[in-house]
N, C-alpha and C positions, 0 to 999 in steps of 0.2 A: 265531899266538898268540892265545889267548882273552882278551877284555876282562874286567877285573875288574868284577863287578856288586855293586851295593849291596844289602844285605839290606833288604827292604821289608816285613818282617813287622811288623805293629802289633797291639797288644793292644787289642781293642775290648770294653769291658764290655757285658754283656747289657742289653738294653732293660729287662728286669725290674728291674734295680737302679735305673734312672732313674725308673721308674714308682713303685716303692716309696718312693724318696726324695721324689718329688713329692707323693705322697699323705700321707706323714708331715709334710712341710712345710706342706701345706694344713691338715692337722689341727691342728698347733701354732698356725698363724696364726689360724685360725677360733676356736680355743679362747681365745686371748688377746683377740681382738676381742669374743667373747661375754662374757668376764668384765668387760671395761672398759665395754662398752655397757650391760649390765644391772646394773652396780654391785652384784654379789652379795656382795662382801666389803668390809670397811673398807679405807681407802686404804693403810695400811701392809701389810696382808695381800695386797692387790692388787699392790703393787709387788713383793713376794716371788714371787708367782705368775708375774708377767710376766717377772721375772728368770730363774726356773727354766725357763719355756717358751723364753726366748731362748737359754739355754744348750743346751737340747735341740735347738732349731733349728740352732744352730751345729754341734753334733755331727752332726746329720743332713746338713747341707750338706757338712761335711768328709768324711764317710764315703761318702755316696752320689753326690756330684757332683764333689768334688775328688779322690776316691779315695785319701785319706790313710789308710793302715792300717799293719799290721805290716810288710808287705813293701816299702813305699815310703819308704826312709830319706831320700833326697834331698828328696822332697816334704815330709816332716815337718820336716827341718832348714830348708828354705826357708821354710816356714810359721812356724816358731818365730823365725827371724831377722826376718821381716817383722813379726811380732807385737811383737818387741823394739823395732824401729825405730819402729813406731807408738806404743808406750807411751812411749818416750823423747820423741817429739815432743809427744804430748798432755800428759804430765806437765810437760815443760819449758814449754809454753805456759801451762798453769794456774799454774805457779810464777811466771812473769813477770807474768801478769795479776794474781795475788794481791799481788805485790810493788808493782805500780803502784797497785792499789787502796789498799793500806795507806799508801803514801807520798803519794798525791795526793788521795784522796777525803775527807780530813778538812778540806778547805778548800772555800770557796764558789768558784764560777767566777771571780768577781772576784779573789779571793785567789790562785787558780791563775795567772791572767793576770799579776798583779803579781809573783808569785814567778818566773814564766818570764821576765819582762822584767828583773828584778834579777839573777837567777842564770844565765840562759842567753843573755841578750841577744836574746831573740826578741820 
């Protein structure tokens, strides 16, 4: 009786894809660096340019290195789930910090210490 064998075929993307992705990543990074170092635009416009370049960089990374495209449904779903979890954590953290700032920062450090002693027993 013949032993069952595992299928060991793997899809290896061409090196051309990696090289193109690397070149595009370097171009977006150097462009952002050039705009910031030379201060060619006002601050507000500079922020928008960097944001646009960051989005382009994200798309390049996802397409050329993570290989997230039309045919990779599970990779796309995993990426969306990861993004959702990260957003929940970041937004929750900002919400908690804002609440702490609102509730505690209207007092001087001595007032905070007195408040904590009276209300929390610390």
